[in-house]
N, C-alpha and C positions, 0 to 999 in steps of 0.2 A: 395714911399706912394699910388699912384694910383692905383698901382696893389694890394696891400695888402686890399685898401679898395674895389675894384673889386670883390678878394676873398670873404671879408666878406660878398658883397653883395650878391654873389652866394651862398656863406651858409647859408643866413637868407632867402634866397626866399622859399615860401612855407610854413612858418610860421607866424603866425598873431605878431603884433607888442606886444601885450601884452605876448605872450611867449617870443617875444625877449627880455621883460624887465625883467621878472622874470628870465631869465638867466643869465643876466647883473649883478641881485642883487644876484644871488646864487655865481657869482663867485666875488662879492665884499666881500660876508662872510667869502667864503674861504680864501681870501686873508688875512684877520684878523687872520690867523694861520701862524704857520712856516712850511718850509719844511726842512726835514732832511735827508741827504743822507745815506742810510744803508749799502753802498758799490755795490748794484744791482738797485736801484731805490729812486727817492726821494719820501718821502712819508709826507702826511700832519700830523702837530701835534698841539693840542693848551689844555692847562690847565685849560681854563678859563670856569666856566660853562654858564656864560651869552655868550659868543661867540659859545660854542657849539650849546646851545639852538637856537641861531639865525642862524646856520648853517643848524641845523636839519631842522627849519620852512621854508628855504629858498628851501632846498632840496624838502621838501613834497610839496611846492608852485609850484615849476618846474613840478615835477612829475603828480600835478593834472591837469595841463593845456596839458598834454601829450595824445593824443586821435587819433585814426583813421590814417591817412595816415602820419601823426608827428613822430608814434613810430618809424620809419626808416630813419627819417632826418639826416644828418650829425651833426647838433648840440647835439643830443640827444646821438650820437655813441661817440661823442668825449668828451662829458659831463662825461662818465661813470666811466672812471678810478678816476677822482677826488671824484664824489658823492660816489662811493665806498669807496677809501681810506679814506675820511672823517669818513664814519658811522663804518668802521671797528675800527678806532683809538679809537673813541669815545665809540664803544661796550666795547673796551680791557679797556677802563678809569674806566669803571662801577660807573660812577656816579650816583647815584639814581635818582637825581632832571633831568636827561635828557633820562633815560634809557627807558623808556616809550615810549617818543616821538621818540627814535632811532631806536627800534624794531618795532614800527607802520609802521615808516618809509622804514623799510626793506620789510616788507610784503607789501605795496604800491608799492615799486621798483619792485619786482619780478612780483606783477600783472600787472603794466603797461608796462616794457621794455619786447620786445620778447625775447624767450630763445635764439635763435641764436644770438644775439647782448649780451646776459647776462652770456652767458656759461662760458667765460673762468675767471668770476670773481666771479661764485657761491662759489669755494672751498675757495675764503679769507674770505668770512661770516661764514663759517662752524665752525671752532674754536671757534671764541666769543660768538657765540650764544648757540655752546654747552655748554658752560661753565655757561652760564645764565640760563640754564633750570631750576634750583631749588632755584631760588632766591627767598626770600621772598615775593617780589612784584607779585602778581599773575598776574596781567596784562602783566608784562614782560613776566613772563614765558608761557603765553598762547601765546603772540606772535611769543615766539621764537620757541615753537613748531610748530605754524602755518606756519612761514618763513622756519624753515627746514625741515618741510614735503614737504612744495613747492620745495624746492632746492633739497630735495632727489627722487622728482617726475620727477624733469625734468634734472637730474644728468645723462652725458653721461656715458657710459660703461666704458671709459678710466679713468673717475674720482673716479669709485667706491673703487678701491685699497687705493686711497688716503685717500678720507673720511674714511673709515675704520679705518686708522693708526689714525685719529683725532678722530673719535669715543672712539678707544681703550684709547688713551692719556687722553680724559678727561673724561672717564669711563661711557659714555652717558648713556650706555643701563641701569648699575645698578643704576645709578641716576634717569632714568625715572620710572623704576620698584619700587624704594625707592618712588618717588612722588605718584606713584600710590598705594603702600601698605597704606601710612598716609592717603590716602582717607578714609579710613574706621573710622576715628575718627572724620569724618564729617566738618575738618577745609577746606578743598580744596574744593572750589566752582565746581559744575558740567561741568561748562564749561572749567575750568581745567582739570579734569578728561577726558572729551572726547577729548582736543586737546592733552594731553600726549598719551591717549591709540590708538589714531589715528597716531601720531609720531610713537609711538613704532612698530605697524603693518608695517607701512612703512619700518622703518628699519629690522625688520624680514622677510619680503617679499623681500629685496633686499641683505640683508648679512646673510647668513644663520649661520655662526659662532655666533651669537648674540641669537639663538632660546634657548640652553643648559640653559642659565642664567635664561629665561624666565620660561620655562617648568618647571624646577627644583626650583623654587621659591614658596614653598605651600602657603607663608601668600598672595603672589599676584595672586594666583589661588582663594584663599579664599574671596577676595576682588571683583573678578569677578564673583563669585558664588552670591554674594549678587547685584551686579550691573547689572546682566543681567535678574533680575526681575523687575527692574525698569520701571515704565508705560511709560517714554519718550522715544520714538521710536528711537530718535537721540542717546542716549545712548545705546540703544540695538544693532543698526548697528554698532557701534565703539567696543563693545565689540565682536558683532560675528566676526567682522574682526579680531581683535586680537587671538580669539580663532583660526581663520584659518590660520594665519599666523604661530600659534604654532604649529599646525598639519600638516604644511606644512614639519615638520620634524619628519619623523616616530616614533621616542621617543615620540615628544612631543605627536604626537596624539595618542600612546598607553596610556599615562599619562592621555588624556583629556576623554578615552574611561572607564579609571578605574573610573571616577567618575560614571558610571552606566546610570539609567535610569534617574536619575535628571538633567544632561545635555542635554541629547538626546529628552527628554522631551520640554525642553525650545527651543532647535533648532530645533523639529518640528513644534511647536506653530508659531515661527518666518517663518517658510515655507508656513504656511498656510493664506488663504484669508482673515483672520482678520486683516492680517498687512500690512502696505504701502508696495510698490515694492521695494524700497530700502532695507527695512528688510528682505523681503523674499527672496532677491538676495543674502544675506550675507548668510543666513540660508542655502541656497543651496550649496552657495560654501564651507562653513564648512562642510557639509554633504559629499560634493567630496571629501576633502582631507582625512576623517575618513574612507571612502570606497575607497580609492584608492589600497589596496588590498583585498583579497577575505577574509582574517582574519578579517580585522575590518568591513568589509560589514555583514559579518554573526554572528558579535557580536551583530551590530546595530539591525539586523534582528530577533535576538533572544529576545531582550528587548522591540523593538517597530515596528513591522514589519508591521501591519495594518496601523496605523497613519502615519507610515515614505510613503508608498505607495501612500496613498491617499493624501497626500500632494504632492508628485509626479503628479500624475495624475491632481490634481487642477491647478499646475504649468503647464502643457502642455495643458489645456483645456480652462484655463479663460480667453482667451483672444477675442478681436473683431478686425475685419477688416471693413476698409472703403474704398471703390473700388481698394480691392484687397491689402491692404496695412496696416501693423500694426504698432502701435505708438512703438516707438524707446524702451522705458522702458518697454513695454509688449514683446517686440520681446527680450529683454536682459535677462528679466526672463524664458521667453519660451526657448531660448538657454541654460542656466544653468540646468532649468528642464529634457531637451532632453539629457543635458550630465549626469546627476545625472542617470537618467534612465538607464544608459548604465551598471548599476550593473547587469542589466538582462544576462550578460556576465559570471556571476556564476551561478550555481543550487542553490535551494534553496526555501523556503517556499514563498519567495518573488512574486515566479513566479505565485503562485495560485492567490496571493493578485491582483498582475497585471491581471490576468484575471477576479479577480471577481468585480473591479473596473472598468470593461470597458476599460480595453488599447485597444484593437480592435477597439472601434469606435473611440477613441482619434486619432488613427494613421490614419483611414480614416480621419478625417476631417482634418487632419494636409496635407495629400496626395490630397483628393479631397472635397476642401470647401464647396461645395455647395450638396454634396450627403446627400439626406434625405431618410434612410433606412425606416422609419415607415410605410409608405405607402405600401412597396413592401414586405411585409410578405411572399408571396408565393414565390415557386425556380424560380429563372431565368434560362432561356437557356443560352446556351454558347454563341450564338451570343450576348444576350442582356447584357450578363455581360460583353462580349469583347468591346461593345460599348460604355457601361456606363463608361467601364475604361479606354478608348483610350479617350475620349471627355474630362473626368476631367482631365488627363495627359496632355494633350495639353493646358490646361491652365497656366501651368507652375508655379502653386502658391506655395509658399514659396519653391521656387527650393533648397536655401541653406539650406533647412533640410531635404531635401530627403534622405542623408547619413544616420542620425539619424535614419529615418522612417525605412529605410530598413534593416540597422545593427539590431534595436528593434525587426523588424521582424523576422530577421534570430534567434537572441538568443532565442527569444518567442520559435521556432520552435524547434530548437535543444534540448532544456530543455524542452520539453512540454511530459505531463506525456501518455504512453501509450494509456490508455483509456480515455483519454481527448475526450467528445463529445458535439460538437458546439450546436448540438440542444439543450442539456440540459442546455448550458450557454446562449442561445438563440441568437447566434451569427454568426451562420454558414452564413448569406449571407454575413456580413461584411467581413468575414475570406474569404469568397472566393471571394470577390472582390478585397482584399489587395494581395490574392495569383495570382490573374488574373493582376493585377496590374504591380507586381513584374517581372511575366513572360514575359509582354510585354516591358517593360523597359530592361529584360535580352536579349529577342531576337533582339530589337534593337541594343544593343551594338554590338550582334555578324554580324549584318549586316553590321553597320557601318564599321567593322574591323579596321584595321590599321588606316584610316583616323581620328578617334576619337582624337588620341593622336596629330596630327597636329593641327586640326582646334580648340579643347577646350577642355585645361586639366579639365575644372570642370565639365564640361561633363562626362568626361572618370571616374573620382573622382566617379560621381555618380551611372556610370556603373558597376565599382567595387562592389560598395556596393549592387546595386541591384543584381548582377550576385552571387554574395556569400549568398545572402538570400533565393536565389532561392535553391542553392545548399544545404544550412542546411536545407529548407521546405522538400525537394527531402531523406534527411538522416534523417528525423525527427524521433524520436523513436514512435511519433504519427501515428497510422496509419491512419488516417484520414487525417493529413495533408499532408504525406508523397505521399498517392493517389491521392489527389487532383491536388497537384503541379504536381507529375509526369503527370497525363493525362491532366491537362492544358498546360504544358509546350508542352506533343508532338502534341497535336491539334493545337497550335499556330506553331510549326516549321514544321508539316507536309507538307506544301504544298512545301516548297525549302530546306527541311531539310539536304538531300543528298549535295545538291552544298554548303552550309552552313560547313557542316562537312570536306568536302572535302578541302574547305578553311580554315578552323580551322587547319586540319590535316598539311598542307602545312606551313602553320603559325609555328605552334609548333617546325615541323622539322629546322625552321630557328633559328640559336645561333647568339645571339648580340655578338659582340666582345669583348674581356676583356677593349679595349679601349673605349666600347660605353655602358657599364652596368651602363647607367643611370636611371635615377626614369622613364621617358616615356617609355623606352622598360621595364622596368621590370615590369611597371604597365599593360601594355598591354598583357605580358607573363602572368601576373598572371590572368588576366580575361581571356584570350583564356584557360589557365589551367581550371581553375573552369568550364568555360563551358565546357571542355571535360568530368571532372567529373559529370556534369550533365547529360551530354549525355550517360555515362556511366552508370548512376542509372536507365535509362530509357531501360528496356527489349529489346524492339524493335530495338533498336541502337546499342548494344552490339558486336553481329556479324559482324554488318560493320564497326567498328571501329577497331577489330581484324584483319578483312581482310585487311583494310587500312593502316595497321603497327602503330596501335595506341599503343601496348605493348612495341614495340622497340621505339616509339617516348618517350615515358615515362620514359622507362628506360636508354635512351639517355640522359635526361634531369637531372633525378636524377644523374647519374654519372656527368653529366659536373656540377651538383650544389656542388658535392661534391670535385670532383677533382679540382674546381677553389674556393673554400671556399666561394661560394657566401652564405652570408647573409642579405637575406632583411625581415625584420619583418612588420607585418602589420600598425603599427604605421608611417612608411616610405609611406606607399601606402593611407594612409587614415588621410588627415590634420584635419578632424573634430573630433579626437578623441585626438588632443592637445589642451591646453589652457593655459592662461597665469599662472595658479596655478600650473601645470604639469610642467613648466620648469623650476621651482625654488623649487622643493623639495629637501630632504636630507635624510639620515640616513635611507632611507627607504628598506627594506629586503623582496622583494617582491617574492613569488615562482612565478617561471616563468610561464607565461599563457601556456595554453594546447597546444596553436598552436607554441607559442615560436617565435623566431627571424630568422626563415627560412620559411618563408610562400611557397615559391615555390618547395621547398622539400617535405614538408607537402603535398600540392597539389598533385603534383609528385605521393608520395607515396599512397596517396588515391585512385586516377583514377587505378594505378594500380594494388593495392588492389581489388578494385571493380571488374576490367574484367577479373583477375584472379579468382575472387570468383563466377565470373557468368558462368564458365562453357567452354566459347568460346577462350578460349586462346590456348587450346592443352596443348600436354606435355612440360616439360622443354626441352627437345631436340628440339622440333620446334622452342622454342621461342630463344633458343640461338644459332639455325642455320645461320651457316654464319657471325656471331657477331666477328668481330674483335677487338673492343675495350677492351673488357673484356671476362673471361668465365666464366661460371656459379659457379665455385670454388670462384673466385674473389666476384663475387656479392653477395653471400651467404654470404660470410666473411665480406665483407661490410656491409650487413645488421646485422649482430651479433655485429661489430663494434658499431653499431648506438645504438643499445639496450644495450649495455654497458657501453656507454658512461655517465660518473657523472657529466661531466664539463659544461653542458649548452645545452645538445640535450633536446628538450622539450618533454613533456609525450606522445601528438598527435604524432610526429614523431615515438619516439619509439615502439607506438600501430601498428602503421601501417607497419614500419619494420616488427616487430614480425608477423603480421598478414600476410604478403607476404610471411615469412619464413615458415609457416605451409603448403604452397604449394610446398616446398622442402623438406616437412617430419619432420621439427623441430616444435615442438609446445612448447611452453613457452617464458620465458623471459631470453635471455643470459644476462650473468653479468659476472664481473670479479670477483666477491668473490667466486662465483660458481665454476669459472674455478680454483682455489685453494682448495675448499673443494672435489671435483672431486676426488684427488687422495686418499681420506678416503674410496672411494667406492669400496666395494669388498674388503676391507682390515679388515683381522682380528685381527690385533693388536689394541688395546684401544675399540676394538667392546664389548659393554656389553648387547646388545639386542640380542635374536635370536628371528629371526619370523619362526615360524614352520606351514608350510603348512599341509594338511590333507594326502598327498600323501608320508608324512615322510620328503621331501625336507625340508631344511633350508636356510634362509640368513641371516649371521651375519651383525647386522647394530649398529649404533651409537646413544645411546638414547637423546644425548644431541641435534645431527641434529634432529630426530624426532618430538623433543619437541619443536623446534623453526619451523620447517618447516610444520609438519604434525603431531600435538596433536593426533588426532582422532588413530593413528595406537598405541597410548599408553594407558593402561589403568587408567581410571581415580581416581580410588580410594587411589592408593598410592601415585599419584603426590598431590591431594587434602590434604592428610595427611602432606604431607611433608611442603606444602605450609605453611599450619597451625604450624608447627613447626619451621620452618623458621622465622615466621613474630613473634616469641616470646610467642604465645599462650601453645607450649608445653613445654617450658626452654629450646629451641633450640635445635640443632642438630648438634652433636660432631663427625666431619671426623673420629675421631679417632677409634672411634667403628665401622665404615663402614668397612666392608671388603675391601682387597686390590683391588681385582677383583670381582665386581658384574657383575653376569651373569644373567639376566632376560629372563625366556623364555614367548614368548607369541604365542600362539596356534591360527591361524587363521580359519575362518569359509569354509567350502567347496568350496564355491562358489566364494573365491579367486584363481584367474588363476596363476601361477607359472611367466609364461611371463610377464602379467599384473602387477604383483607386482614388478618385476624389472623394467619396462618402469617407474613406478611410483616412486621407489626410486632413477632412474636415475633423474626424473625430481626435487624431493627433495633435493638431493644433488647438483646438476647441476646448477638448474634452467630451464630448459627446455628437453625436451625427442624427441628422434629421433624414429619414429615408422612409420611402413606401416599401410592400412587401417584394416587389419583383427584386430590383435592385439589392435589396437584403439580400437575399440569397448568394449572390456574389461578394457580397460585403465578408459574409459569414466566411466563405471560403479562404478569402483574403487574410481576414483576423486569423484564422485558425493556422495560416503558412506563416503569418508573422507573430505567431504564439502571444497574441495581447487575451490572455487568459480571463481579466476583468470584463475587456468588452463581450467573449462570448458567452459569461456568466449572463448578462443583459440579452444575448440572443435566445438563451436556452428558456426553458419552462419551470425550471424547478427555482424555489426562492433562495435568496443567498443564506447560506451557512451560518448557523448563531457563532458571534465572534469573528467574522470575517472583516477585517478593517476593510474599510471606506475607501476605495482608490484615491491618490492624489496628486492632482496635477504638480509634477515637480519638475523642473528644470536644474537640480542641484547637480545630477550626473554631467551636464554639461560643462562644469568645470573641473570634472575629472578627465584624468588623461586623454580617453576616446571623445571628449566634447572640444579639448582645448587643441584637437585637429582642425578645428574651423573657426579657432578663434582670429579676431581680427581687428580688434584694438586692446590697448591696455587702459585700466584704470589706473593712476598713481596719484597715491596717498602723501599726506604734508611728509616731508624728510624728517626723521627722527634719530638723533644723534644717539641715539642708546640702544637703537636696533640695528644689529648686523644682520646685511641682508642677502640671499644669497637664491639665486632662481636656476630651477631646473629645466626651464625650457628657455631661458635666454640670458642676458649677460648684466642686463639692467641691474645696477647696484640699489636702488631706492625702493622703497615698499610700494609692490603694486599687485595687480590681478589681470590675468588673461581673460577677456571677455568676448563679448559677440553683439557687433552692432546691432543687429536685428533683435537682440533682447531688449537693448537699453533703447530702442526706439518705440518697441512696443512700450515699455513699460512707464515711460518718462516723458513728459510733454517738453521739458525743459531741452531733455538730450536729442529728440525728436527734431526741435527746432536748430538745435547747435548743428546736429548732423545732416540737416538740408539747407542750412544756410548758403553754403556755397564759399563759407571764408575760409580762412587756412584750416581753423579746427575741423571742420569737415570732413577733410582730407588727411588728416593726421591718426598717426597708429597709437597716440596718447592723448587720454583724455586727463587732466589735474582735477582731483577731486579736494577742494579744500577742507579736508577731514584728516583727523589722524589715522594710523593704521587700523587700530580699535574701533572706529567709528564706520568704515568704509566696509570693513568686512561684514560687518552687520546690515549696512544696507544693501552689499552686493547680495548678501542671504535672503534679504526681501525682495530684490528684484527678479531673484530666480527660483524662489517658493513661496512668496507671498507671506512670508512670516519672518517676523523681526525677534532673533533670540533677546530672551529675557534675562535679567540678572539675577543672580543669585537671591532666594530669601528664606525664612523663616531663621533659624537659629542661626546658619550661615550668614547670613544679613547683621542681624543683630550683633553678633560677637566679631565682627570686623571692627578695626579701628577708623577713627575719622579720615584719616588720608589714604586706606583702602576703600572705603565708601564713596568720597569723592572721585578715586580712579576708575570705579564701576559707573560713576554715573556721567562723566565726562562725556563719553562717546553719545550719550543719548541728549546730553545739551548741544552738541555740534551737530547729532541729525537734526534736533528741533530747529534750528538755526537754517540748516543748507535746506530741510525740506519747505521752507517759506519759501526760499529762493527757486527752488526747482520744481514746486509746483507739486511735493508728494502729501497731499495732505494727510493719506493714511498712515505715512512714517511720522508726520509732526503728531498726529493725534496718539498713536501709542507711544511716541517717545515722551511727549506731553502727561501721560497717565502713568507711564512708569516711574517718571523723575517725582511726580506729585504723590507716588504710593510710598515711594522708598523715604522722601523726606518728611512725610507723615508718621512714618515711625520713629525716625531720627531727627527729631525738629532743631537739635542742636546744628544740623547740618545748616540751616537756614540760611545762615548771616553769610556763610561761604555762596550757597547756590544763588542767592538773591544778586549778589556782585557777578558771579559770571553771567546769569540771566539778563541783569542789566547792560553788561557789556556786549553781550551778544543780541541787544534789543528783542528779548522774548520778554514781551510786558506782560503778557498772560500770566509767565509763570513767576514773573517780580510781585505781581499782584497777590498770586497763592501764598507765597512766600512771606510777603508783608503780614499778611494776616494769621500766618502760622508765629510770626515776630511779636504782634501785636501785644499779648499778654505780658510780655516780659521788656516792653519799650522802654519804661525809666530804668531798669536795673542795664539795658544795654548802654542808654545815654549816660548814665555814671560809670560806667564800666569804659567808654570810649570805645569800643567796638564799634560804632555807627561812625566814627569817622573816616573810614576807609570809603565810606562810600559815597556816590553824588547827592546832591542837596534834595533833587528830585526824587530819590529812592529812597530818603530818609522822612519825605513828606508823605509817600505813600505811607510807611509804616508809621507814622505819627496819627494820619487819618484813619487807618485802620483800628489804631489804639482808642483814638476817640468814639469812632464806631463801635466799638465791643463795649466801653464804657456805659455808652448810653442804652446800649442794646440789655446792659446789664446782668 
């Protein structure tokens, strides 16, 4: 007895007598209920309304006296199980008389008790609270929404799956959306709308599968349109948050952008200075989501560029500091504005607006807070600029924002107009100081060398951003910025440049082992590479770099990256590019950034291209002399492979690989499709155009190839006439009236050289040409007259402009009216009664496409054999393709573009009905079978991977897919589907679903099930 009293005394130590009394009352109230054992634990129950009311009051009184140190007292911890158990039962009982008190008690409980103590009980409360969300008692609905919002915000990652299952079971998302829709009739009070909208935002943010239901709800979006113009700022915050979480889904963002100017106008207003900071922050976050990819950014810029940019500038400049510190709310706004300003990574009219609204002044203020440029209208000497920059940087003002400043400066430089004149803009001094600051920070990073990573990772990250900004300024298309940056960096480096360059070369020759390829090593390697690219852009250092093995060092690094499959994207090296929103996105199909996810390879190729461009590198024999790891042929083949890769290599890497190839005599853009079409070069069969030179020589070519790749070589009059006919304006064009073999003679000017024309046709057919210096001069003239801009870039001495798309070898224009002029064969799909077919080209009433024998002959071994067989099919104008129309259009797209269209993905796929999903996959199943007979290994591989990926995310389709695959004899796919079905083999046997399958297929599923059980 004495020991229990002693334990009670220990338990009560540190709490007031009042709290102890309230605790005793609480447990007395709880004792009035009963305890029922459900097989797992003893649960509190009581149906008496008065006792329930008494218990809730006792709980509320006890919670009200908890504060400060008592929150972690054992008495509180030991009471939680009973408190939560009683509240949960009362909520589940749904007695209207006590629900309001009970839900308020839940809110109080979550507010008072620390999350660490409450975490294990949160899941217990989710189900009953979710079930009460749309109760007619408004105060209960508001309290439930508030409580759930708090629970979801504090929920551990482990609990996410279980909560999502509860939300599905209780149909919470649909119920909340329904409640918001009902707000339009004015019945729901504004507080209820805010609570529901806030809860829905939290759910959408945390659980991506919930987003489709919301963005696809037209009525709900209409309600938000009404609510967003309400004068109540708290309502605007709720609406902006909801829009933001909808836009986390790429499809949701696209839906919002369809609203056009009306939504963007409200968003920009919310970002402006006339609104409280809380509203502005939500406006900026929504803008970030809508501008996640280039398409969304440019769409917004086309509708509201100037006010949008002005809002960014206001957000970045409207802060004040006291003793070098900025208030927390202002700092939050500043961070969001800086993050949104990173839309400058894409070219567009917003760059002009940024300069017009004084982005240079804003960036300088963020770097050097006390800098005043008004009294200093005269030009400063180099020493004065260096002094101002060094003193300002030493103050370490807003160090956390430095990476944003450097990135913005770099993007502004790399996308700057060639004729940009800071004198006209009145910003020459500010730009000069900004360039000086970046160069100083860059040189400091070189001087610190490898010590940076070990001492201060944050400093290293700032160094990476500063170095990159300098690199982009040196290679800026703007002559003023490029010259200013190069000259400034040279002057700062000059006293110790050789020493730093020697150490830099030494560090670049050291490769981290594959066991040590971590962020610090990759970050430092990235900085070193950027430094070498910068040095390479300064003429005074180019020969010195080459003499010290710079070219070999870069080639070795390129080879090392490719051989070890190193993929380090800039996102891995720049944490400031991440935020809480970017980590929760879904369904975004973003074109890969120009630099891609292999930043070391990009920098390596960039530096190598610059050194070879400088003329200091010598000939290729000297470059590869003594090389043991790879030969010149291997290196050239590797670069061609980079250019040809369609599965993930970024445009920037491809461009620099192509630029290096021109120093090996290859000009253009190697590609897989060109490797097939080249078979038709100099082949007379199917040639329908003769190019006749003035000396009487002629070249037989294929009009369809010219119409897609080099239209200026064809007469425009007949093409335009045919386009009108095929569009229906002249009653159509009947292929039956067309001669079996059309030979068009085109007489060329006396200025056209025979060899130059041959080389140009090589480019047209292959995608690149191989030529020495002499014929190249005449090819340039011909390329200019044919307006082949991409090829002219390769002939020039300038680097590709950042963001320029890599040219694609694409024959899809041959399927447009101009190309159909040269059509000499039809591909006919299987007849389908559900398709009503009319053609503007011919009178054929079955699904078909007008194609070209030369393309089919080049792309498919089976069709080549068929066309050359001498049998009836080889002379027929129609080839029957044993697949549906949907499959055939995908096949033709691959034949002409080397790309097979992919099915919908993300939430669009997940929310399709089973029948719709099967309809989507059917063409790929057909192509899988056809590809085996037609020897189209790539088509079969892509189709197979598409089917497996889709079925993996919807395994309930496996039983139907396995039947179709077995009927088509696609046994590799049958085996995969059997493995998907293996875990549910017993249930399938019991349900009778396997009865429709062949015994051989059932045996495969059974074998997969046995194997799975053995693996255990």
